[in-house]
C-alpha positions in Angstrom: -76.2 73.5 91.5 -79.4 75.4 91.1 -77.5 78.7 90.3 -75.2 76.9 87.8 -78.1 75.4 85.9 -80.0 78.8 85.9 -77.0 80.5 84.3 -76.8 77.8 81.7 -80.5 78.0 80.9 -80.4 81.9 80.8 -78.6 81.9 77.4 -81.3 79.8 75.8 -84.1 81.9 77.4 -82.7 85.3 76.4 -82.8 84.3 72.7 -86.5 84.0 72.9 -87.4 87.0 74.9 -88.9 88.6 71.7 -91.6 85.9 71.9 -92.3 86.4 75.7 -94.3 89.6 75.7 -95.2 89.4 79.3 -91.5 89.7 80.4 -89.5 92.9 79.8 -85.8 93.1 80.8 -83.8 96.3 80.5 -80.7 95.8 78.3 -78.3 96.8 81.0 -79.4 94.5 83.8 -76.6 93.3 85.9 -76.0 89.5 86.2 -77.5 89.5 89.7 -80.6 91.2 88.5 -81.0 88.8 85.6 -80.7 85.8 88.0 -83.3 87.4 90.2 -85.8 87.6 87.3 -84.9 84.1 86.3 -85.9 82.6 89.7 -88.9 84.9 90.0 -90.5 84.2 86.6 -91.3 80.6 86.9 -93.9 80.7 84.1 -91.3 81.9 81.5 -88.0 80.4 82.8 -87.2 77.0 84.0 -84.8 76.1 86.8 -83.1 72.8 87.8 -86.1 71.7 89.8 -88.2 71.9 86.6 -86.0 69.3 85.0 -87.1 66.7 87.4 -90.8 66.8 86.4 -90.6 63.7 84.2 -88.0 60.9 84.6 -86.3 59.6 81.5 -87.5 56.0 80.9 -85.4 53.1 79.7 -84.4 53.5 76.0 -86.1 51.4 73.4 -83.1 50.1 71.5 -84.6 48.1 68.6 -84.0 49.6 65.1 -87.6 48.5 64.3 -88.9 50.8 67.0 -87.5 53.9 65.4 -88.6 52.7 61.9 -92.1 52.5 63.2 -91.9 56.0 64.7 -90.8 57.4 61.3 -93.6 55.4 59.5 -96.2 56.6 62.0 -95.0 60.2 61.7 -94.9 60.0 57.8 -91.2 60.8 57.7 -90.1 59.8 54.2 -87.5 62.4 53.5 -84.7 64.2 55.5 -86.1 66.7 57.9 -85.7 68.2 61.4 -88.0 65.5 62.9 -85.9 62.8 61.3 -82.8 64.3 62.9 -84.5 64.4 66.3 -85.2 60.6 66.0 -81.6 60.1 65.2 -80.5 62.0 68.3 -82.8 59.7 70.3 -81.5 56.6 68.6 -77.8 57.5 69.3 -78.7 57.6 73.0 -80.5 54.2 72.7 -77.5 52.8 70.7 -75.1 53.8 73.5 -77.4 52.2 76.1 -77.6 48.9 74.3 -73.8 48.7 73.7 -73.1 49.7 77.3 -75.2 46.8 78.7 -73.4 44.3 76.4 -69.9 45.7 77.3 -69.3 46.8 73.7 -68.3 50.4 74.4 -64.6 49.4 74.5 -63.0 47.5 71.7 -59.5 46.3 72.4 -59.4 44.1 69.2 -59.7 40.9 71.4 -62.5 39.4 73.5 -62.4 40.1 77.3 -59.7 38.2 79.0 -60.4 35.4 81.4 -58.6 33.6 84.2 -59.0 31.3 87.2 -59.2 33.2 90.5 -57.8 31.6 93.6 -59.7 33.7 96.1 -62.9 35.7 96.2 -65.4 35.3 93.4 -66.2 36.7 90.0 -69.0 38.8 91.5 -66.9 39.9 94.5 -63.2 39.7 93.5 -60.3 40.5 95.8 -59.2 43.3 93.5 -61.1 46.1 91.9 -61.7 44.4 88.5 -65.2 43.8 87.5 -65.7 40.2 86.4 -68.4 37.8 85.5 -68.5 33.9 85.8 -68.9 31.5 82.8 -72.5 30.9 82.0 -72.3 28.3 79.3 -71.3 24.7 79.9 -69.9 24.4 76.4 -67.6 27.4 77.0 -66.6 25.8 80.3 -65.8 22.5 78.6 -63.4 24.4 76.2 -61.7 26.1 79.1 -61.3 23.0 81.2 -59.9 21.0 78.3 -56.8 23.2 78.3 -56.1 22.4 82.0 -57.2 18.8 82.6 -58.0 15.6 80.7 -60.7 14.5 83.1 -64.3 14.7 82.1 -66.3 17.7 83.2 -69.1 17.2 85.6 -72.3 19.3 85.6 -73.6 20.1 89.0 -76.3 22.3 90.7 -74.8 23.0 94.1 -74.8 25.9 96.6 -71.5 24.7 98.1 -69.3 25.6 95.1 -68.7 28.9 93.2 -70.9 29.5 90.2 -69.9 28.7 86.6 -66.8 27.0 85.5 -64.6 25.7 88.5 -61.6 23.5 88.7 -60.0 21.7 91.7 -56.3 22.4 91.2 -55.4 19.5 93.5 -57.3 16.7 91.8 -57.7 18.4 88.4 -61.5 17.8 88.4 -63.5 20.3 86.6 -67.1 21.2 87.1 -69.8 23.5 85.7 -72.0 24.7 88.5 -75.4 25.8 87.2 -76.3 27.3 90.6 -76.0 31.1 90.9 -74.0 31.3 94.1 -71.8 33.8 95.9 -69.4 31.1 97.2 -65.7 32.1 97.2 -62.9 30.2 95.5 -60.0 29.2 97.6 -58.2 26.4 99.6 -60.4 24.3 101.9 -60.0 21.1 103.9 -63.0 18.8 103.8 -63.7 15.7 105.9 -63.4 12.4 104.1 -65.2 9.4 105.7 -68.3 9.1 107.8 -66.8 7.9 111.0 -65.3 10.7 113.2 -62.6 8.1 114.3 -61.5 7.2 110.9 -62.3 10.4 109.0 -59.5 12.3 107.4 -59.1 15.9 106.1 -58.4 16.4 102.4 -57.2 19.6 100.8 -59.1 21.0 97.9 -58.1 24.1 95.9 -61.3 25.2 94.1 -60.7 28.0 91.5 -63.4 29.9 89.6 -63.0 31.0 86.0 -63.9 34.7 85.5 -64.0 36.9 82.4 -63.3 40.7 82.6 -66.6 42.5 82.5 -66.7 45.7 80.4 -70.5 46.1 80.7 -72.4 48.9 82.7 -75.5 48.3 84.7 -78.8 49.8 83.5 -78.5 52.9 85.8 -74.9 53.7 84.7 -75.6 52.9 81.0 -78.5 55.3 81.0 -76.9 58.1 83.0 -73.4 58.2 81.4 -74.7 58.3 77.8 -73.0 61.4 76.2 -76.1 61.8 74.1 -78.0 63.2 77.0 -77.4 66.8 77.8 -75.6 68.0 80.9 -77.4 70.8 82.8 -74.2 73.0 82.4 -74.6 72.7 78.6 -78.3 73.8 78.4 -77.2 77.1 76.9 -74.9 75.6 74.3 -76.4 72.3 73.1 -74.6 72.6 69.7 -71.5 71.3 71.6 -73.3 68.2 72.6 -72.3 64.8 71.4 -75.9 64.3 70.3 -75.2 66.6 67.4 -72.5 64.2 66.0 -73.4 63.8 62.3 -70.5 61.2 62.1 -72.3 59.0 64.6 -75.7 59.5 62.8 -73.9 58.3 59.6 -72.5 55.3 61.5 -76.0 54.1 62.4 -76.8 53.9 58.7 -73.5 52.2 57.8 -74.1 49.4 60.3 -77.7 49.0 59.1 -79.4 50.2 62.3 -81.5 53.0 60.8 -83.5 53.8 57.6 -83.2 57.5 58.3 -83.3 59.6 55.1 -80.9 62.1 56.7 -78.4 59.4 57.8 -78.4 58.1 54.2 -77.3 61.5 52.9 -74.6 61.7 55.6 -73.1 58.4 54.4 -72.8 59.8 50.8 -69.7 60.8 48.9 -67.4 63.2 50.8 -67.6 66.9 49.5 -71.1 66.7 47.9 -73.3 69.7 48.2 -76.2 67.9 50.0 -73.9 66.2 52.5 -72.0 69.5 53.3 -75.2 71.5 53.6 -76.8 68.8 55.8 -73.8 68.7 58.1 -74.0 72.4 58.7 -77.7 72.4 59.1 -77.6 69.6 61.8 -74.6 71.0 63.6 -75.6 74.7 63.8 -79.3 74.7 63.5 -81.4 71.6 63.8 -79.7 69.7 66.7 -79.4 72.7 69.0 -82.7 74.0 67.8 -84.4 70.7 68.9 -82.8 70.9 72.3 -83.9 74.6 72.8 -87.4 73.9 71.6 -87.8 70.9 73.9 -86.5 73.0 76.8 -88.8 75.9 76.0 -91.8 73.6 75.9 -90.7 71.8 79.1 -90.6 68.6 77.0 -87.3 67.3 78.2 -87.0 64.5 80.8 -84.6 64.1 83.8 -81.9 61.5 83.8 -80.8 60.9 87.3 -77.7 58.8 88.3 -80.1 56.1 89.7 -83.4 56.0 87.8 -86.3 54.4 89.6 -86.6 51.8 86.9 -83.0 50.7 86.5 -81.0 47.9 88.0 -77.7 48.8 89.6 -74.9 46.8 91.0 -74.8 48.4 94.5 -75.2 46.3 97.6 -75.0 47.0 101.3 -71.5 47.1 102.9 -70.4 48.0 106.4 -67.5 50.3 107.1 -66.4 52.7 109.9 -69.5 54.9 109.3 -72.0 52.1 109.4 -74.0 50.5 106.6 -73.5 52.0 103.1 -74.1 50.9 99.5 -71.1 50.2 97.3 -70.7 48.6 93.9 -70.5 44.9 94.6 -67.2 44.3 92.9 -65.6 47.1 95.0 -66.3 45.5 98.4 -64.0 43.5 100.6 -62.3 46.5 102.0 -61.3 48.0 98.6 -63.7 50.9 99.1 -65.0 53.0 96.2 -67.7 55.6 96.1 -70.9 54.9 97.7 -74.3 55.1 96.1 -75.1 58.0 98.4 -71.9 59.9 97.3 -72.7 59.3 93.7 -76.3 60.6 94.1 -75.0 63.8 95.7 -72.2 64.4 93.2 -74.0 63.6 89.9 -76.3 66.3 88.6 -79.3 65.2 86.6 -79.0 65.4 82.9 -81.6 66.1 80.3 -82.9 63.6 77.7 -85.3 63.6 74.8 -88.3 61.4 75.9 -90.7 59.5 73.8 -93.1 61.7 71.9 -90.9 64.8 71.8 -89.8 64.5 68.2 -93.4 64.2 66.9 -94.1 67.6 68.4 -91.0 69.4 67.2 -91.7 72.0 64.5 -90.6 70.3 61.3 -88.5 71.6 58.4 -87.7 69.7 55.2 -84.1 69.5 54.1 -85.0 69.8 50.3 -86.3 73.3 50.9 -83.1 74.4 52.6 -80.9 72.7 49.9 -82.8 74.4 47.0 -82.1 77.8 48.6 -78.4 77.2 48.5 -76.1 78.0 45.6 -74.7 75.4 43.3 -71.3 75.5 45.0 -70.8 73.1 47.9 -70.1 75.0 51.2 -66.5 75.3 52.3 -66.3 75.1 56.1 -62.7 76.0 56.1 -62.8 78.9 53.7 -62.1 81.6 56.3 -59.8 79.4 58.4 -56.3 80.6 59.1 -53.2 78.5 60.2 -51.0 80.3 62.7 
């Protein structure tokens, strides 16, 4: 992993050798020699271990937060710093949607069903599900299955949320957050052990499909963070997506001047020039500058601040930690496996945009000709 990251960072570092007077590399160095210098010159080049100096913190997702950052930095027109804040907000927007389960839109709300065994938190299959948390929602669900009045309880003997006894057709909303399983049981009726009888109950719990990610996964799997393998080519990163920057403005989540230009009429000079500037210059330049200054943060698979849905499980190898909904013999990757197989990504932490060398878009636009740039002018169809 160290070697792979070093090679990726090499491309970024070589472009700036002219500014590093204390390092001199002959033009014909072999790849092995270049790597040797890369590891030896710790003051000029960074390796994977350097990426772990600062941990990426939880994203601030409020649009007002980014508006205040622009106001405090006196950003009133489209600029490189404005684009940097858009890159950070795209990461925050992904995090917020992932926590709410809004990354996938099938055109319909998540499906729900009564489960006859297991529970919403620990189902018998590999589907991730959640219980009903609203008694009003439970009332609507039960009204389709029984005419009997719903009873609200707070009991540790029943599954959490909306439950229905399929034998008696009695529905309940259990406010207690329990891990009790649904299923068929036989309970004793009557106080005397001589006259007591056993009665069958078939308690089923209503569960919704859960499309959300936990905090750890939502932070790590954001495509707007930079993989270590892409450190030498950040222009290929999703964080440079001008289309997603424009989307933030269309849905009213940003007052960015640059995003406002990107939502303008297709084919205009300003919009086309800005697209080219963001994609080929500003966005990759922000990543390179942050890496050169050691100003990026490290996004591990399991950040120290984040909640995760992994709990202890016992298998043939002993005690391991697996995702809670993948237990009951279903298996799945353990937390330890994920930590070993997921390399830390890079992020843009708070404060990095304020220290980026700024450049105003108006100055760039005025230096262009009157004709809007044609990105496909030299394209050929084979």
